[in-house]
N, CA, C and O atoms as a MOPAC input file, in Angstrom:
PM7 MOZYME 1SCF
protein

 N    120.50500 1    93.91400 1    93.35500 1
 C    121.52700 1    93.06400 1    92.77600 1
 C    122.02700 1    93.73800 1    91.52400 1
 O    121.22900 1    94.20900 1    90.71400 1
 N    123.31200 1    93.79200 1    91.35200 1
 C    123.92300 1    94.39000 1    90.17500 1
 C    124.87300 1    93.38700 1    89.56200 1
 O    125.74300 1    92.85600 1    90.25300 1
 N    124.72200 1    93.11400 1    88.26500 1
 C    125.64800 1    92.25800 1    87.54200 1
 C    126.68000 1    93.17100 1    86.89100 1
 O    126.33200 1    94.01400 1    86.06400 1
 N    127.93800 1    93.00700 1    87.26000 1
 C    128.99200 1    93.92300 1    86.82400 1
 C    129.31200 1    93.75200 1    85.34000 1
 O    129.42300 1    94.74300 1    84.61800 1
 N    129.46100 1    92.51600 1    84.87700 1
 C    129.80800 1    92.27000 1    83.47800 1
 C    128.58100 1    91.77900 1    82.72700 1
 O    128.05400 1    90.70600 1    83.01900 1
 N    128.12900 1    92.56500 1    81.76300 1
 C    126.98200 1    92.17000 1    80.95800 1
 C    125.63700 1    92.54100 1    81.54700 1
 O    124.60300 1    92.15200 1    81.00400 1
 N    125.62300 1    93.27800 1    82.64000 1
 C    124.36300 1    93.67100 1    83.26900 1
 C    123.82900 1    94.97900 1    82.70600 1
 O    124.38300 1    95.52200 1    81.75000 1
 N    122.76100 1    95.47900 1    83.29600 1
 C    122.11700 1    96.69600 1    82.82300 1
 C    122.76800 1    97.96900 1    83.33700 1
 O    122.62600 1    99.02400 1    82.71800 1
 N    123.47400 1    97.89400 1    84.44800 1
 C    124.08300 1    99.08900 1    85.02800 1
 C    125.52300 1    99.23300 1    84.56800 1
 O    126.14400 1    98.29800 1    84.06300 1
 N    126.02000 1   100.43200 1    84.76100 1
 C    127.40800 1   100.71800 1    84.38500 1
 C    127.97200 1   101.75300 1    85.35200 1
 O    127.23200 1   102.54400 1    85.93700 1
 N    129.27100 1   101.73500 1    85.50600 1
 C    129.94600 1   102.71400 1    86.34700 1
 C    130.32600 1   103.91600 1    85.49900 1
 O    130.92700 1   103.77800 1    84.43400 1
 N    129.96900 1   105.08900 1    85.98400 1
 C    130.37600 1   106.34200 1    85.36100 1
 C    131.18700 1   107.08600 1    86.40400 1
 O    130.66000 1   107.90000 1    87.16200 1
 N    132.48500 1   106.78900 1    86.42900 1
 C    133.33100 1   107.31600 1    87.49100 1
 C    132.97600 1   106.63000 1    88.79000 1
 O    133.02500 1   105.40300 1    88.88000 1
 N    132.61700 1   107.41600 1    89.80500 1
 C    132.24800 1   106.85500 1    91.10300 1
 C    130.73300 1   106.68900 1    91.25000 1
 O    130.24600 1   106.35200 1    92.32900 1
 N    129.99700 1   106.92300 1    90.17300 1
 C    128.54200 1   106.85500 1    90.21300 1
 C    128.06200 1   105.68800 1    89.36200 1
 O    128.61500 1   105.42300 1    88.29400 1
 N    127.03200 1   104.99000 1    89.83600 1
 C    126.42100 1   103.91700 1    89.05500 1
 C    125.24900 1   104.48100 1    88.27300 1
 O    124.49200 1   105.30200 1    88.79000 1
 N    125.09600 1   104.04700 1    87.03600 1
 C    123.98900 1   104.48000 1    86.19000 1
 C    123.31500 1   103.25000 1    85.59900 1
 O    123.94600 1   102.20400 1    85.44800 1
 N    122.04100 1   103.37400 1    85.26800 1
 C    121.30200 1   102.26000 1    84.69600 1
 C    120.57200 1   101.47600 1    85.76700 1
 O    120.67900 1   101.76400 1    86.95900 1
 N    119.83200 1   100.48400 1    85.31800 1
 C    118.99400 1    99.69100 1    86.21700 1
 C    119.77200 1    98.54800 1    86.85300 1
 O    120.71100 1    98.01000 1    86.26400 1
 N    119.36900 1    98.19200 1    88.05100 1
 C    119.89600 1    96.98800 1    88.70100 1
 C    119.16700 1    95.78900 1    88.11300 1
 O    118.17800 1    95.95700 1    87.40000 1
 N    119.63000 1    94.60700 1    88.39400 1
 C    119.01600 1    93.39300 1    87.84600 1
 C    117.84500 1    92.90300 1    88.68500 1
 O    116.93000 1    92.25800 1    88.17100 1
 N    117.87700 1    93.21000 1    89.97800 1
 C    116.86600 1    92.70000 1    90.90300 1
 C    116.65600 1    93.70000 1    92.02000 1
 O    117.61800 1    94.17300 1    92.62600 1
 N    115.39800 1    94.02700 1    92.29600 1
 C    115.04700 1    94.86400 1    93.44100 1
 C    114.26400 1    94.00400 1    94.42300 1
 O    113.40400 1    93.22100 1    94.01900 1
 N    114.56100 1    94.14900 1    95.71800 1
 C    113.88900 1    93.38000 1    96.75800 1
 C    113.37000 1    94.34800 1    97.80900 1
 O    114.09600 1    95.23200 1    98.26500 1
 N    112.10900 1    94.17700 1    98.19200 1
 C    111.47900 1    95.01900 1    99.20600 1
 C    110.89700 1    94.13900 1   100.30200 1
 O    110.38400 1    93.05300 1   100.03600 1
 N    110.98200 1    94.61800 1   101.52900 1
 C    110.27000 1    94.01700 1   102.65300 1
 C    109.22400 1    95.04200 1   103.04500 1
 O    109.55800 1    96.13500 1   103.50200 1
 N    107.95400 1    94.69100 1   102.86600 1
 C    106.87800 1    95.65700 1   103.03300 1
 C    105.95700 1    95.26700 1   104.17700 1
 O    105.46200 1    94.14200 1   104.25300 1
 N    105.74500 1    96.21800 1   105.05300 1
 C    104.74200 1    96.05100 1   106.10300 1
 C    103.77600 1    97.21900 1   105.95500 1
 O    102.76600 1    97.11200 1   105.25800 1
 N    104.08500 1    98.32400 1   106.60500 1
 C    103.20800 1    99.49300 1   106.50800 1
 C    103.27400 1   100.13200 1   105.12600 1
 O    102.37800 1   100.89100 1   104.75800 1
 N    104.32000 1    99.83900 1   104.35300 1
 C    104.47200 1   100.42700 1   103.01500 1
 C    103.94500 1    99.51500 1   101.91700 1
 O    104.24100 1    99.73500 1   100.74200 1
 N    103.17400 1    98.50100 1   102.27400 1
 C    102.68800 1    97.49700 1   101.32300 1
 C    102.04200 1    98.12300 1   100.08800 1
 O    102.39400 1    97.76100 1    98.96500 1
 N    101.11600 1    99.04100 1   100.26900 1
 C    100.41400 1    99.65300 1    99.14500 1
 C    101.37300 1   100.44600 1    98.26000 1
 O    101.29100 1   100.36800 1    97.03400 1
 N    102.27400 1   101.20200 1    98.86700 1
 C    103.26000 1   101.97800 1    98.11300 1
 C    104.15600 1   101.06000 1    97.30100 1
 O    104.42200 1   101.33200 1    96.13000 1
 N    104.62800 1    99.97200 1    97.90800 1
 C    105.53100 1    99.05100 1    97.23300 1
 C    104.85800 1    98.34200 1    96.07100 1
 O    105.49900 1    98.07800 1    95.05400 1
 N    103.57700 1    98.03100 1    96.20600 1
 C    102.87100 1    97.29000 1    95.15300 1
 C    102.34200 1    98.20800 1    94.06500 1
 O    101.86000 1    97.70900 1    93.04800 1
 N    102.40500 1    99.51800 1    94.22400 1
 C    101.83600 1   100.42700 1    93.23800 1
 C    102.89300 1   101.37900 1    92.68900 1
 O    103.42600 1   101.14500 1    91.60400 1
 N    103.20500 1   102.44800 1    93.41900 1
 C    104.12700 1   103.47400 1    92.91800 1
 C    105.52800 1   102.92200 1    92.65000 1
 O    106.11400 1   103.20400 1    91.60500 1
 N    106.06400 1   102.14300 1    93.58200 1
 C    107.40700 1   101.59500 1    93.38400 1
 C    107.42900 1   100.58800 1    92.24600 1
 O    108.37000 1   100.56400 1    91.45300 1
 N    106.40500 1    99.76500 1    92.16200 1
 C    106.32100 1    98.78000 1    91.08300 1
 C    106.34900 1    99.48400 1    89.72500 1
 O    107.03300 1    99.03400 1    88.80600 1
 N    105.61700 1   100.57200 1    89.59900 1
 C    105.58600 1   101.33500 1    88.35200 1
 C    106.94300 1   101.97900 1    88.06700 1
 O    107.39900 1   101.98700 1    86.92400 1
 N    107.58100 1   102.51400 1    89.09300 1
 C    108.90500 1   103.12300 1    88.91500 1
 C    109.92900 1   102.07600 1    88.47600 1
 O    110.75900 1   102.34600 1    87.60700 1
 N    109.87400 1   100.90400 1    89.06400 1
 C    110.79600 1    99.83100 1    88.68100 1
 C    110.53300 1    99.36800 1    87.24800 1
 O    111.47000 1    99.06900 1    86.50800 1
 N    109.25500 1    99.31100 1    86.85700 1
 C    108.91100 1    98.93200 1    85.48900 1
 C    109.46900 1    99.95400 1    84.50300 1
 O    110.06100 1    99.59000 1    83.48700 1
 N    109.27600 1   101.22800 1    84.80900 1
 C    109.78400 1   102.28700 1    83.93300 1
 C    111.30400 1   102.26500 1    83.83800 1
 O    111.86300 1   102.58100 1    82.78800 1
 N    111.97700 1   101.89600 1    84.92600 1
 C    113.44600 1   101.82800 1    84.92800 1
 C    113.95800 1   100.58600 1    84.20800 1
 O    115.14300 1   100.49500 1    83.88800 1
 N    113.06900 1    99.63100 1    83.95300 1
 C    113.47600 1    98.41800 1    83.25200 1
 C    114.13700 1    97.37500 1    84.13300 1
 O    114.91100 1    96.55100 1    83.64600 1
 N    113.84000 1    97.40400 1    85.42700 1
 C    114.40000 1    96.41300 1    86.34200 1
 C    113.74300 1    95.07000 1    86.05600 1
 O    112.52900 1    94.93300 1    86.20900 1
 N    114.53200 1    94.06800 1    85.63900 1
 C    113.96400 1    92.80100 1    85.15500 1
 C    113.21900 1    91.97500 1    86.19900 1
 O    112.25100 1    91.29500 1    85.85900 1
 N    113.64500 1    92.01500 1    87.46000 1
 C    112.99000 1    91.19400 1    88.48400 1
 C    112.78600 1    92.00500 1    89.75300 1
 O    113.62800 1    92.81700 1    90.13800 1
 N    111.63700 1    91.76300 1    90.39900 1
 C    111.25100 1    92.49600 1    91.59700 1
 C    110.61700 1    91.51600 1    92.57200 1
 O    109.65200 1    90.82700 1    92.24100 1
 N    111.17100 1    91.46400 1    93.77100 1
 C    110.63500 1    90.59600 1    94.82600 1
 C    110.10100 1    91.49200 1    95.93900 1
 O    110.77600 1    92.42600 1    96.37300 1
 N    108.89500 1    91.20400 1    96.39100 1
 C    108.33000 1    91.92300 1    97.53100 1
 C    107.81300 1    90.91300 1    98.55100 1
 O    107.00500 1    90.03900 1    98.23600 1
 N    108.30000 1    91.05900 1    99.77900 1
 C    107.83300 1    90.22100 1   100.87700 1
 C    106.81600 1    91.05300 1   101.64200 1
 O    107.18100 1    92.02000 1   102.31200 1
 N    105.56300 1    90.69200 1   101.55100 1
 C    104.46700 1    91.39100 1   102.20900 1
 C    104.27000 1    90.76200 1   103.57900 1
 O    103.47500 1    89.83700 1   103.74300 1
 N    105.00000 1    91.27300 1   104.55500 1
 C    105.10400 1    90.63200 1   105.86000 1
 C    103.77100 1    90.51800 1   106.59700 1
 O    103.52500 1    89.50300 1   107.24900 1
 N    102.91500 1    91.51800 1   106.51300 1
 C    101.64900 1    91.47400 1   107.24100 1
 C    100.70800 1    90.41400 1   106.68000 1
 O     99.84900 1    89.90200 1   107.39900 1
 N    100.86300 1    90.08500 1   105.41200 1
 C    100.01700 1    89.06800 1   104.78000 1
 C    100.71700 1    87.71500 1   104.67200 1
 O    100.08400 1    86.71100 1   104.34500 1
 N    102.03000 1    87.68700 1   104.94600 1
 C    102.77800 1    86.44100 1   104.84100 1
 C    102.91300 1    85.96300 1   103.40300 1
 O    102.88700 1    84.76200 1   103.13200 1
 N    103.06000 1    86.92600 1   102.47200 1
 C    103.11500 1    86.60800 1   101.04800 1
 C    104.43500 1    87.08200 1   100.46200 1
 O    104.90000 1    88.18200 1   100.76200 1
 N    105.03400 1    86.24300 1    99.62400 1
 C    106.23700 1    86.61500 1    98.88200 1
 C    105.87100 1    86.63600 1    97.39600 1
 O    105.44500 1    85.62100 1    96.84400 1
 N    106.03700 1    87.78800 1    96.75300 1
 C    105.74700 1    87.92000 1    95.32900 1
 C    107.06100 1    88.08400 1    94.56400 1
 O    107.90700 1    88.88800 1    94.95700 1
 N    107.23300 1    87.35100 1    93.50600 1
 C    108.41000 1    87.46100 1    92.65200 1
 C    107.89700 1    87.79900 1    91.26500 1
 O    107.23200 1    86.98300 1    90.62600 1
 N    108.20100 1    88.98500 1    90.80600 1
 C    107.69000 1    89.44800 1    89.51700 1
 C    108.84200 1    89.54500 1    88.51100 1
 O    109.96300 1    89.91400 1    88.86000 1
 N    108.54100 1    89.20800 1    87.27300 1
 C    109.51200 1    89.24300 1    86.19700 1
 C    108.97000 1    90.14200 1    85.09700 1
 O    107.81300 1    90.01300 1    84.69600 1
 N    109.80700 1    91.05600 1    84.60800 1
 C    109.40900 1    91.97900 1    83.56400 1
 C    109.38400 1    91.23600 1    82.22000 1
 O    110.39900 1    90.70600 1    81.77000 1
 N    108.21300 1    91.21100 1    81.59900 1
 C    108.02900 1    90.53400 1    80.31700 1
 C    107.22100 1    91.45300 1    79.41000 1
 O    106.09500 1    91.82800 1    79.73700 1
 N    107.80400 1    91.81300 1    78.26400 1
 C    107.12900 1    92.68300 1    77.29400 1
 C    106.67600 1    93.98700 1    77.94000 1
 O    105.59200 1    94.48400 1    77.63400 1
 N    107.49800 1    94.55100 1    78.83800 1
 C    107.20900 1    95.82900 1    79.44500 1
 C    106.23000 1    95.81400 1    80.60200 1
 O    105.84500 1    96.87300 1    81.10000 1
 N    105.81300 1    94.61100 1    81.04500 1
 C    104.89600 1    94.48400 1    82.17300 1
 C    105.40700 1    93.40300 1    83.11800 1
 O    106.06400 1    92.45300 1    82.69300 1
 N    105.09800 1    93.55900 1    84.41000 1
 C    105.48800 1    92.53800 1    85.37600 1
 C    104.47900 1    91.39800 1    85.38700 1
 O    103.27100 1    91.62200 1    85.45500 1
 N    104.99100 1    90.17600 1    85.31900 1
 C    104.15500 1    88.97800 1    85.40800 1
 C    104.48700 1    88.25500 1    86.69500 1
 O    103.90400 1    87.21100 1    86.98600 1

């Protein structure tokens, strides 16, 4: 999700730069990767909200970045 006015990303010509407002993942076989490496990459990028649907476990996680960590 990208908020055009007042969001974290910006257009630099035909390229987008900066973080999106929300990242959403559907994870089955990539569950471990999504909950570890990707989560850390999203935290470092400053993405404020991250949703992961862990299909094999039937779990939906919605994380919000607070003070540099996902809660």
